[in-house]
TORVEXVO-966597 format. One record per atom (N, C-alpha, C): atom name; residue in three letters; residue number from 0; x, y, z. Coordinates in steps of 0.02 Angstrom, whole numbers, plus 50000, padded with zeros to 5 digits. Atoms other than C-alpha are relative to their C-alpha. Last residue first. Example, Ala and Ser with C-alpha at 12.3 -4.5 7.8 and 13.67 -1.06 7.14 Angstrom:
<kolbas>
  atom  type  seq   east  north     up
     N   SER    1  49958  49941  49997
    CA   SER    1  50684  49947  50357
     C   SER    1  49961  50055  50037
     N   ALA    0  50045  49941  50000
    CA   ALA    0  50615  49775  50390
     C   ALA    0  50045  50060  50000
</kolbas>
This chain:
<kolbas>
  atom  type  seq   east  north     up
     N   ARG  124  49958  49960  49955
    CA   ARG  124  52220  50038  49011
     C   ARG  124  50022  49962  50060
     N   ALA  123  50034  49982  49937
    CA   ALA  123  52157  49914  48882
     C   ALA  123  50048  50038  50045
     N   PRO  122  50000  50050  49947
    CA   PRO  122  52251  49917  48717
     C   PRO  122  49965  50025  50062
     N   PRO  121  49938  50000  49961
    CA   PRO  121  52198  50040  48581
     C   PRO  121  49996  49948  50056
     N   CYS  120  50008  49963  49937
    CA   CYS  120  52054  49990  48469
     C   CYS  120  50066  49998  50038
     N   ARG  119  49976  49931  50007
    CA   ARG  119  52102  49941  48292
     C   ARG  119  49992  50041  50063
     N   SER  118  49927  49997  50001
    CA   SER  118  52092  49754  48331
     C   SER  118  50027  50071  49994
     N   GLY  117  49967  50018  50063
    CA   GLY  117  51910  49765  48380
     C   GLY  117  50075  50012  50002
     N   CYS  116  49976  49940  50033
    CA   CYS  116  51851  49770  48560
     C   CYS  116  50037  49978  49937
     N   ALA  115  50058  49964  50029
    CA   ALA  115  51746  49643  48653
     C   ALA  115  50021  50065  49966
     N   GLU  114  50047  50035  50044
    CA   GLU  114  51895  49586  48757
     C   GLU  114  49947  50047  49974
     N   GLY  113  49979  49999  50070
    CA   GLY  113  52043  49685  48825
     C   GLY  113  49953  49965  49952
     N   ASP  112  49969  50065  50015
    CA   ASP  112  52011  49637  49008
     C   ASP  112  50021  49994  49927
     N   ASP  111  49936  50008  49964
    CA   ASP  111  51986  49820  49056
     C   ASP  111  50034  49934  49984
     N   ARG  110  50008  50027  49932
    CA   ARG  110  51853  49836  48923
     C   ARG  110  50069  49994  50032
     N   GLN  109  49937  50025  49973
    CA   GLN  109  51862  49948  48769
     C   GLN  109  49988  49979  50072
     N   VAL  108  49985  49975  49934
    CA   VAL  108  51693  49966  48687
     C   VAL  108  50065  49968  50024
     N   ARG  107  49954  50045  49966
    CA   ARG  107  51650  49953  48505
     C   ARG  107  50015  50031  50068
     N   MET  106  49948  49968  49960
    CA   MET  106  51498  50035  48429
     C   MET  106  50044  49946  50028
     N   VAL  105  49948  50046  49979
    CA   VAL  105  51378  49983  48291
     C   VAL  105  50054  50040  50036
     N   GLN  104  49934  49973  50015
    CA   GLN  104  51225  50096  48284
     C   GLN  104  50052  49952  50027
     N   SER  103  49956  50047  50035
    CA   SER  103  51067  49991  48285
     C   SER  103  50066  50030  49979
     N   ASN  102  50013  50072  50005
    CA   ASN  102  50948  50130  48335
     C   ASN  102  50054  49965  49960
     N   VAL  101  49947  50024  50045
    CA   VAL  101  50982  50306  48399
     C   VAL  101  49992  49924  49999
     N   PRO  100  49966  50064  49988
    CA   PRO  100  50824  50379  48477
     C   PRO  100  50055  49988  49947
     N   LYS   99  50015  50050  50052
    CA   LYS   99  50784  50565  48461
     C   LYS   99  50038  49936  50014
     N   GLY   98  50063  50034  49983
    CA   GLY   98  50777  50678  48614
     C   GLY   98  49981  49947  49950
     N   THR   97  50052  49988  50050
    CA   THR   97  50909  50789  48533
     C   THR   97  49932  49971  50019
     N   ARG   96  49999  49932  50029
    CA   ARG   96  51040  50812  48669
     C   ARG   96  49941  50014  49956
     N   LEU   95  50011  49952  49946
    CA   LEU   95  51002  50657  48773
     C   LEU   95  49995  50071  49973
     N   THR   94  50070  50005  49978
    CA   THR   94  50984  50551  48617
     C   THR   94  49984  50050  50054
     N   VAL   93  50042  49975  50054
    CA   VAL   93  51149  50613  48544
     C   VAL   93  49926  49999  50021
     N   THR   92  49995  49928  50001
    CA   THR   92  51238  50589  48710
     C   THR   92  49956  50031  49947
     N   SER   91  50037  49974  49942
    CA   SER   91  51174  50411  48728
     C   SER   91  50003  50076  50002
     N   PRO   90  50073  50004  50006
    CA   PRO   90  51227  50369  48550
     C   PRO   90  49961  50029  50059
     N   ARG   89  50023  50059  49963
    CA   ARG   89  51405  50434  48571
     C   ARG   89  49924  49998  49997
     N   THR   88  50022  50052  50046
    CA   THR   88  51444  50560  48434
     C   THR   88  49977  49937  50035
     N   ASP   87  50057  49978  50041
    CA   ASP   87  51453  50718  48540
     C   ASP   87  49974  49947  49953
     N   GLY   86  50061  49993  49959
    CA   GLY   86  51561  50637  48674
     C   GLY   86  49940  50018  49958
     N   SER   85  49999  49941  49957
    CA   SER   85  51688  50587  48542
     C   SER   85  49935  50002  50040
     N   ALA   84  50062  49960  50002
    CA   ALA   84  51693  50410  48476
     C   ALA   84  50008  50059  50048
     N   ARG   83  50028  49982  49934
    CA   ARG   83  51869  50343  48453
     C   ARG   83  49939  50045  49991
     N   ASP   82  49983  49932  49981
    CA   ASP   82  51896  50274  48277
     C   ASP   82  49965  50018  50066
     N   GLY   81  49947  49999  49950
    CA   GLY   81  51891  50085  48263
     C   GLY   81  50022  50069  50021
     N   ASN   80  49936  49996  50034
    CA   ASN   80  51795  50083  48099
     C   ASN   80  50059  49999  50049
     N   GLU   79  49986  50065  50030
    CA   GLU   79  51637  50022  48188
     C   GLU   79  50065  49999  49960
     N   ASP   78  50049  50017  50052
    CA   ASP   78  51642  50175  48300
     C   ASP   78  50020  49935  49967
     N   PHE   77  49974  49990  50067
    CA   PHE   77  51742  50175  48460
     C   PHE   77  49946  49985  49951
     N   THR   76  50040  50030  50054
    CA   THR   76  51701  50187  48644
     C   THR   76  50027  50021  49933
     N   PRO   75  49978  49976  50065
    CA   PRO   75  51812  50218  48796
     C   PRO   75  49960  49963  49946
     N   TRP   74  49965  50046  50046
    CA   TRP   74  51704  50171  48942
     C   TRP   74  50024  50035  49938
     N   TRP   73  49937  50025  49975
    CA   TRP   73  51667  50304  49074
     C   TRP   73  50038  49957  49950
     N   GLU   72  49949  49979  50047
    CA   GLU   72  51532  50398  48978
     C   GLU   72  50068  49972  50019
     N   SER   71  50005  50040  50061
    CA   SER   71  51395  50303  49069
     C   SER   71  50053  50018  49948
     N   ASP   70  50014  49955  50056
    CA   ASP   70  51451  50381  49235
     C   ASP   70  50001  49958  49935
     N   MET   69  49943  49980  50041
    CA   MET   69  51443  50244  49367
     C   MET   69  49977  50048  49944
     N   GLY   68  49967  49943  49969
    CA   GLY   68  51307  50235  49499
     C   GLY   68  50059  50026  49961
     N   VAL   67  50048  49953  49970
    CA   VAL   67  51253  50061  49446
     C   VAL   67  50038  50055  50038
     N   LEU   66  50024  49953  50051
    CA   LEU   66  51390  49980  49340
     C   LEU   66  49955  50054  50030
     N   GLU   65  49946  49954  50016
    CA   GLU   65  51486  49897  49481
     C   GLU   65  49976  50054  49951
     N   SER   64  49989  49959  49941
    CA   SER   64  51327  49818  49551
     C   SER   64  50058  50050  49990
     N   PRO   63  50050  49946  49997
    CA   PRO   63  51285  49762  49374
     C   PRO   63  50010  50045  50062
     N   ARG   62  50061  50021  49966
    CA   ARG   62  51450  49666  49373
     C   ARG   62  49951  50058  50001
     N   ALA   61  50006  49973  49932
    CA   ALA   61  51576  49724  49243
     C   ALA   61  49935  49974  50031
     N   GLY   60  49949  50029  49957
    CA   GLY   60  51642  49651  49080
     C   GLY   60  50000  50029  50070
     N   LEU   59  49955  49947  49978
    CA   LEU   59  51543  49767  48967
     C   LEU   59  50054  49975  50048
     N   ILE   58  49976  49961  50057
    CA   ILE   58  51456  49630  48867
     C   ILE   58  50054  50050  50022
     N   ARG   57  49961  50043  50044
    CA   ARG   57  51437  49506  49010
     C   ARG   57  50033  50041  49945
     N   GLN   56  49941  50023  49964
    CA   GLN   56  51381  49635  49136
     C   GLN   56  50045  49961  49954
     N   ALA   55  49955  49941  50000
    CA   ALA   55  51263  49715  49011
     C   ALA   55  50064  49982  50037
     N   ALA   54  49967  49998  50065
    CA   ALA   54  51190  49540  48986
     C   ALA   54  50047  50060  49994
     N   PRO   53  49942  50045  50003
    CA   PRO   53  51157  49530  49174
     C   PRO   53  50036  50000  49932
     N   ASN   52  50019  50071  49998
    CA   ASN   52  51044  49685  49171
     C   ASN   52  50062  49956  49994
     N   ALA   51  49968  50038  50054
    CA   ALA   51  51098  49860  49219
     C   ALA   51  49978  49927  50007
     N   SER   50  50007  50072  49995
    CA   SER   50  51019  49996  49327
     C   SER   50  50031  49967  49938
     N   GLU   49  50045  50015  49945
    CA   GLU   49  51035  50181  49368
     C   GLU   49  49988  49925  50008
     N   ILE   48  50036  50063  50011
    CA   ILE   48  51187  50222  49262
     C   ILE   48  49959  49983  50062
     N   ILE   47  49984  50052  49950
    CA   ILE   47  51234  50405  49286
     C   ILE   47  49957  49939  49986
     N   GLY   46  49951  50046  50028
    CA   GLY   46  51228  50513  49128
     C   GLY   46  50020  49945  50049
     N   THR   45  49933  49978  49978
    CA   THR   45  51141  50659  49216
     C   THR   45  50056  49957  49972
     N   PRO   44  49981  49942  50041
    CA   PRO   44  50982  50623  49117
     C   PRO   44  50069  50027  50018
     N   ALA   43  50034  49938  49981
    CA   ALA   43  50980  50455  49207
     C   ALA   43  50021  50056  49954
     N   VAL   42  49955  49944  49985
    CA   VAL   42  51040  50297  49119
     C   VAL   42  49958  50063  50015
     N   VAL   41  50045  49943  49991
    CA   VAL   41  50951  50130  49117
     C   VAL   41  50044  50056  50025
     N   LEU   40  49980  49953  49948
    CA   LEU   40  51071  50002  49045
     C   LEU   40  49947  50054  50003
     N   VAL   39  50045  49944  49990
    CA   VAL   39  51011  49850  48949
     C   VAL   39  50026  50042  50058
     N   GLY   38  49987  49962  49939
    CA   GLY   38  51131  49723  48877
     C   GLY   38  49953  50059  50004
     N   GLU   37  49976  49932  50011
    CA   GLU   37  51054  49613  48745
     C   GLU   37  50010  50034  50067
     N   ASP   36  49930  50007  50019
    CA   ASP   36  51038  49426  48777
     C   ASP   36  50032  50068  49988
     N   LEU   35  49977  49979  50066
    CA   LEU   35  50877  49462  48870
     C   LEU   35  50073  49985  49989
     N   ALA   34  49994  50058  50044
    CA   ALA   34  50826  49359  49023
     C   ALA   34  50026  50019  49930
     N   ASP   33  49944  50042  49978
    CA   ASP   33  50859  49499  49149
     C   ASP   33  50012  49941  49954
     N   ILE   32  49938  49963  50013
    CA   ILE   32  50746  49618  49051
     C   ILE   32  50061  49958  50019
     N   VAL   31  49990  49999  50073
    CA   VAL   31  50604  49490  49052
     C   VAL   31  50067  50034  49983
     N   THR   30  49985  50068  50020
    CA   THR   30  50619  49458  49239
     C   THR   30  50015  49997  49926
     N   ALA   29  49931  50013  49981
    CA   ALA   29  50627  49645  49275
     C   ALA   29  50021  49930  49979
     N   PHE   28  49957  49962  50044
    CA   PHE   28  50466  49673  49176
     C   PHE   28  50073  49986  50016
     N   THR   27  50003  50034  50065
    CA   THR   27  50378  49534  49271
     C   THR   27  50047  50035  49951
     N   ARG   26  49963  50063  49994
    CA   ARG   26  50437  49606  49438
     C   ARG   26  50001  49962  49933
     N   GLU   25  49929  49984  49996
    CA   GLU   25  50380  49781  49387
     C   GLU   25  50042  49937  50005
     N   ALA   24  49979  49981  50067
    CA   ALA   24  50209  49714  49334
     C   ALA   24  50075  50017  49998
     N   ARG   23  50000  50062  50039
    CA   ARG   23  50187  49626  49502
     C   ARG   23  50025  50015  49929
     N   ARG   22  49940  50038  49980
    CA   ARG   22  50237  49787  49592
     C   ARG   22  50006  49934  49961
     N   ARG   21  49941  49965  50027
    CA   ARG   21  50108  49887  49494
     C   ARG   21  50064  49962  50017
     N   ALA   20  49997  50010  50073
    CA   ALA   20  49971  49759  49527
     C   ALA   20  50062  50033  49970
     N   THR   19  49988  50070  50018
    CA   THR   19  50006  49752  49715
     C   THR   19  50008  49990  49925
     N   GLU   18  49943  50004  50046
    CA   GLU   18  50025  49940  49743
     C   GLU   18  50013  49930  49974
     N   ASP   17  49975  50069  50002
    CA   ASP   17  49854  49968  49822
     C   ASP   17  50054  49996  49947
     N   ALA   16  50005  50032  50065
    CA   ALA   16  49831  50155  49850
     C   ALA   16  50031  49930  50005
     N   CYS   15  49969  50067  50002
    CA   CYS   15  49796  50251  50009
     C   CYS   15  49989  49970  49931
     N   VAL   14  50022  50033  50061
    CA   VAL   14  49763  50439  50019
     C   VAL   14  50038  49935  49997
     N   LEU   13  49960  50057  50020
    CA   LEU   13  49774  50513  50193
     C   LEU   13  49969  49969  49938
     N   VAL   12  50033  50040  50051
    CA   VAL   12  49708  50688  50228
     C   VAL   12  50049  49944  49982
     N   TYR   11  49961  50026  50056
    CA   TYR   11  49765  50769  50389
     C   TYR   11  49954  49962  49952
     N   GLY   10  49974  50068  49996
    CA   GLY   10  49694  50874  50530
     C   GLY   10  50040  49982  49938
     N   ASP    9  50027  50037  49942
    CA   ASP    9  49586  51029  50552
     C   ASP    9  50026  49929  50005
     N   ASP    8  50010  49956  49941
    CA   ASP    8  49679  51155  50442
     C   ASP    8  49979  49960  50061
     N   MET    7  50056  49954  50011
    CA   MET    7  49738  51019  50322
     C   MET    7  49994  50043  50063
     N   GLU    6  50028  49966  49942
    CA   GLU    6  49903  50924  50314
     C   GLU    6  49943  50046  49977
     N   SER    5  49997  49928  50006
    CA   SER    5  49936  50805  50171
     C   SER    5  49966  50032  50061
     N   VAL    4  50031  49962  49945
    CA   VAL    4  49977  50621  50182
     C   VAL    4  50010  50074  49987
     N   THR    3  49981  49930  50007
    CA   THR    3  50010  50501  50039
     C   THR    3  49962  50039  50052
     N   VAL    2  50038  49950  49962
    CA   VAL    2  50007  50315  50074
     C   VAL    2  50029  50069  49986
     N   ARG    1  49965  49935  50003
    CA   ARG    1  50061  50175  49957
     C   ARG    1  49955  50051  50035
     N   MET    0  50042  49942  50000
    CA   MET    0  50000  50000  50000
     C   MET    0  50045  50062  50000
</kolbas>
């Protein structure tokens, strides 16, 4: 149950709402996201990662608990030619700036373990 309380001159008003259906839908949604082979990161407008599914862990080489709270611009990224992507060309930055989605853009990411990066990417730091 969700309760909202507001003060009035002669007391308080309490509004109660049953959260059962909403919580069930959230659990179902989370189960589906966790089962995807695609990595899913939820990023706040500030660029901070709010949540990550297990596939994001596999792809980025970090546990979801390590990803949450991290700046999404942390990973060095490269376009499909191996050229370093600038902040203005990163898909998340483009979407944040324009409000338009970026779909199916091929990007490479440099991981600390050196995997998941093409041969033209610089070595892991």
